[in-house]
N, C-alpha and C positions, 0 to 999 in steps of 0.2 A: 613122536607127533600125530602124527599120519593114523598111523592104527587107534589111538586114542579118540581122534578126532571122530573116525569111524566108530567105534565102539560107543561112543556118547550117541553120535547118531539113532544105528541102530536100537540102541535103548530108548532112545526120547521117539521112535517107530514103536515098537512094540510096547512102549507104556500108551500110544495112541492108541494103537489097534488093541487093547483089553478094555479100554475106556469107551470104546463104541458102544451104542445100546445095541440089543441081542433082542431082537421084538419081533422074533420068528416063532408061531403058534400062541401068542400071547393074545391075550382076551383082554379088552376092555368094558366096563359100561360106565355110562355117564350120561350127562344132561346136556342140552345143545337148546338155546332158544326155549321153547315148549315143548321137545321130543326126549325122550327116552332114546339112546342108543347103545345099541350092542356094537363090537368092532374087535374083529379078527384078523392079524397078521396072520398071510399064509408063505410069509418067506420075509424076510429083513427089509427088505423094500414095499411089498405087496398086500394090501388089506383091504377089506369087506366092512361096510356098513350097512347095522340093519336096521333103521328107525320108527316108531310109534307113536303117536301120541292122542289127546283127546279133550276137545275144549269144550264147554258150555257156556252160553250167554243166557243171563235172564233179566231183562228191562222193563220197567215199572210201566203195566199197562198193554203188552205188548208178549206176541208170544215169543216161545224158547228158542236158541240158535243153538247148535252143536253141530261139529265136527270131529270126523276122525280121521287122521292122515296115516301114512305108513311110505315108509321108503328102502330105496336100497343104494347104494354107491360104493364104489371104487377107488381106490388111489395108490400111487407110487409113491411114497417116501423115500427121502434121503438124507442122513445125518447132514447138516452143514456147518455144525456148531454143536462145541461137547454137550450132551443133552437135549438138542434141540433140532428137532423133524422138520425139513421142508416137504410139504404134501401138492400133489399134482392130480385132482381126479377128477369124478362126475357124479352127479347124485339124481336119482331118477326117483320124483317123489310123486304118489298119489292122494288124494283125498274127497271124503262126501261127506255129508248133510245134509241140514235142512236149516234154512232162514226163513224166521215166520212163517213155518208150515211148508216153504216151496224146497224140494229136496234140491240136489245138485250134486255134481262129481267133477271132478278137475284131473290134469296131469300134467310136471313139469320137469322140467329138463335145465339144470345146476350144474354150469363146469365150475369149476372153483380150482385156487389158491391158498394154500396157506400154512402155518406153523404150528407145530406141539411142541410145547417147552416140558421136560418131566421134572418137576420140583424137586420130587423121589423116585424109588424105583418103582414105585405103584401108583405115582400121584401124579397128571400133567394136565396141563392148564393149555388151550388153543386158541387160535383164531382164526376164521375162515372170510376170502373174500370172493361173493360170487359174483363174476364179472359179466357176465350176458345170460341171464337168467328166462327160459321162453316157457309158458304157461298157458294153458288151455282151459277153460271152464263150460259145462255145460247148465243151463239154469233154466226153470220153466219153457225147454225146446228152442231156447236161444246158445249158442255157442260166442264164447267170447276168446282175445286170446288176447297174450300179453306180454312185452318183453320189460324184462328189470335190467337194468346196470349199475354195478359195482354196489352190492347189498354182502355185507358184513355180519358176522356175529359171530361169542364167544361161546365156548364149549369147555366141559373138566371131563375128566373121566379116570376111572380105578381100573388100574391093570392088576391081573394073576396072573 
């Protein structure tokens, strides 16, 4: 009976290992808020994100406002539940644009914790909570700084 119990435990353990997500060298392309994201896992537990975005606003009777954004992030991921990764990391985001003809630039540091769930082998949805983000912006020669606490957003990726 002990041998049978040990065999069943071994089979369950091997089945769990076989079902684990293998993320090494996978590349994902996705959307988060108004950003296009390209993600690459360099190992099963470590990945890099590169983001970019552009927005343009036109208000009746006023000058146009536009902004381009770019960012880089890295995170540690661990499978905590079948097909679900817990992610802990940080991102660095920069932006520049003009608001009613006045140029501005900015930079933010965004530590986060999140989870990504794989709906299939090639599609995943995620949620990130940015628990304390620091940003600094210069507009018309004036610097402003800001702290944001507990900001979250959704994202989705297609993996190849």
